[in-house]
N, C-alpha and C positions, 0 to 999 in steps of 0.2 A: 497752571499752564506755563510752559517755558517759551520765552520769546527771544529772538535775536534781532537787534537793531543795527542796521548797516547804514551809517550816515556820517559824512565827514564834517558837517557843520556842528561845532560843539554845542551851540545853544539849542538847536533843534534836537540833537541827540540827547541832551540833558532833559529837555522838556518832555520829549516822548518817553524817555526812560522813567521819569518820575510819574507820569500819568499812567503808564502800564503797571508800574509797581503798585500804585494806588488802586488799580483795577484788579489786583490779585495775581498778576503775572510775576514769574521769576525772570528777570531781565539780564541779558548780556549784551554788550555793545562792541562794535568794531567800526573803524573809520577808514579801512583800506579794502579795495576790491579783491585783491589776490588772497588776503587773509580770510576774507568773508567766504570766498569760494571754498577754501579748505575747511573752514569751520562748519559751514552749512552742509558740506558733503560728508562730514565724518561724525557730526553730532546729531542728536535727535531733538527737534524743536516742534512745538505746536504751531508756531507762527514766525515768519520772518518779515520784517519791515525793511525794504530795500530802496535806498536812494539810487538814482541812475547816474548822477554825476560824481563818480568816485575816483580817487587816485589809484594808480596801480593797475586796475582793471575796471572797465566800465560796467555799470550795473546790468545792462542788457547782456553783455558777455558772461557775467557771473550767473545770471538767471538761466541763460541758454545752456551753459555747462551743467548746471544743477539738473535741469530737465533731461538733458542728454544722458546723464549718469543715473537717472531714475529717482532723483530726489523729488518726493511728492509733497513736501511741506508747503502749506499755503503761504503765498508771498503777496504782500501788499506793497505795491510800488509807489514811491514818492518821486516827484520830479519838480524842478523849478519852472520848467517850460510849459507843460500842460497842453502842448499842441496836439491837434487831432492825429498827425502822423506819428508822433512819439507814443501816443496812447495806443495806437494800433500796433506799433512795434513791440511795446511792452506786453500786450495781450498775446501777440503771436509768439513771443519768446517764452510764454508760460506763466505770466502774471495772473493771479486769481482776482485781484482788484487793483484799482488805480486811484491815487489821490494827488491832485496837483497842489503845489505850494503857491500861495500860503493856504493853510487849512486850519479849521477849528479843531482843537484837540479832542473835543467831545465827539466829533464825527469820526476821527481816527479810531478812538476807543470803540465806538459802535461798530465800525467796519471790522476791527480786529476781532471782537467777540463773535460777530457773524461768521467770519471765516473759520474760526475754531469750531463753531457749532456745525457748520456745513461739512467740514472735513471729517467730523465724527458721525455724519449722517443725521444730524439733528438740526432742524431749522429754527425752532422757536427759542426765544431768549430765556424761557423758563422750561426746565426739563423735569418731568415726573418719572421716577423709577420706584415702583413699589410704594413704600411708605414715605419716600423722600421726594422733596421738591428743591431743585436748584434754581434760585433766582439770580442769574448771572448779572443782570442789569443792576440789581441792588446788593450784590455780593452777600446773599443770605442763603442759608439752607434750612428748610423746614422739615420736621418729622411729624407725621400725623397732623399737619396743619399748624404746628407750633414752631416758632423759630428756635433753633439750637444756638446757644452761645458758644462760639468757637474762636480760638486764636487764629491769627493769619495763617500760620502753618497748618493748623487743623482744617481750616476752610480750604486752603489750596489743595490739600490731599483729598478731601471729600469731593470737592468740585471736579478734580481730575478723574476720580473714580466714577462719579456719576456720568460725566461726559463719555467715559470709556466703558460704561455699563455693558455687561455681557462678555467682557474680556478678562482673562487672568493676567495680572500685571506683576512682573518680577520686582524684587526688592531694588534691583539696580535701576529699573525704570522709575520707580517711585522716588528713590533718592535723587535721581537726576532732576526730576520735576520739582522737588522740594528745595534742593540746594545747588544744582548745577554740577557739572563734571569736575570743576576745579576745586571742589570741596572734599575734604577727607572724611566726611561723616560716614559712619558704618551702620550696619544693620540694626545695632542696638538703639541708635538714635531713632530709626524708623519705628521700632517696636515700642519705644516710649511714647511716641505720638499716637500709634495705634491704641495703646492701652488707655490713654486719656480719652480718645474718641469713644472707645467701647464703654468706658465708665459713664460718659455723658449720654450715649445713644443706645446702649445695649450690647451685650457680648457678641450677638450674632450679626451686627451691622456690617462687619468686615470678616469674611471667611478666609482662613489660612489654608492653602493647599500645599502641603509639605513637598518640597522639591520643585514646585512650580511658581508659587507666589501668592498673591492675594486677589480676592474678587469681592464685589459688592454683595452683601446679603441683606438680611432684614426685611425680606418680602413678606407680605401678610400670608 
């Protein structure tokens, strides 16, 4: 899953970034409101974590513009104040969840995972699709009840495909969620990861639709 952190406090930004990476997210960070508005409106993310007290453009203004422009990415708002009025303003501007500072990093990760699941129409922390089970809380994937040994990149790819089960995903979408848009990786890098996963889990676990992309297979 791909996440954008918009936070001007370097320590919080660093701590949240490390925690999300450890939780299996591909993370990008920004510390300026105007830059965040542009990035969030032009790139595809599974989650945005947004501080309200930003230089350049306030977080509420950034969020309001995203929603006015049709950006539907789940947004978890962070604020130092945590007042009732600010919480209401954040929700009215289009926030999906709200976490006042200071917060425990474990709570932030739990809320982040919940937002990603809900945005995909899946509420539970463990997703079962055919022979596969994604245990997002433990960062594990099981096949026929047995854990599959996957590298972080392989896990990230399979977790994203399980969350998006039922959709055909283009190579561009998958590469963005593996490496981000600033990386020059090409389709052959994606095919190499696919080949490793198929060797471990079976050739039919990911189906290729020529001209369209990839979709999850391996159903009984």
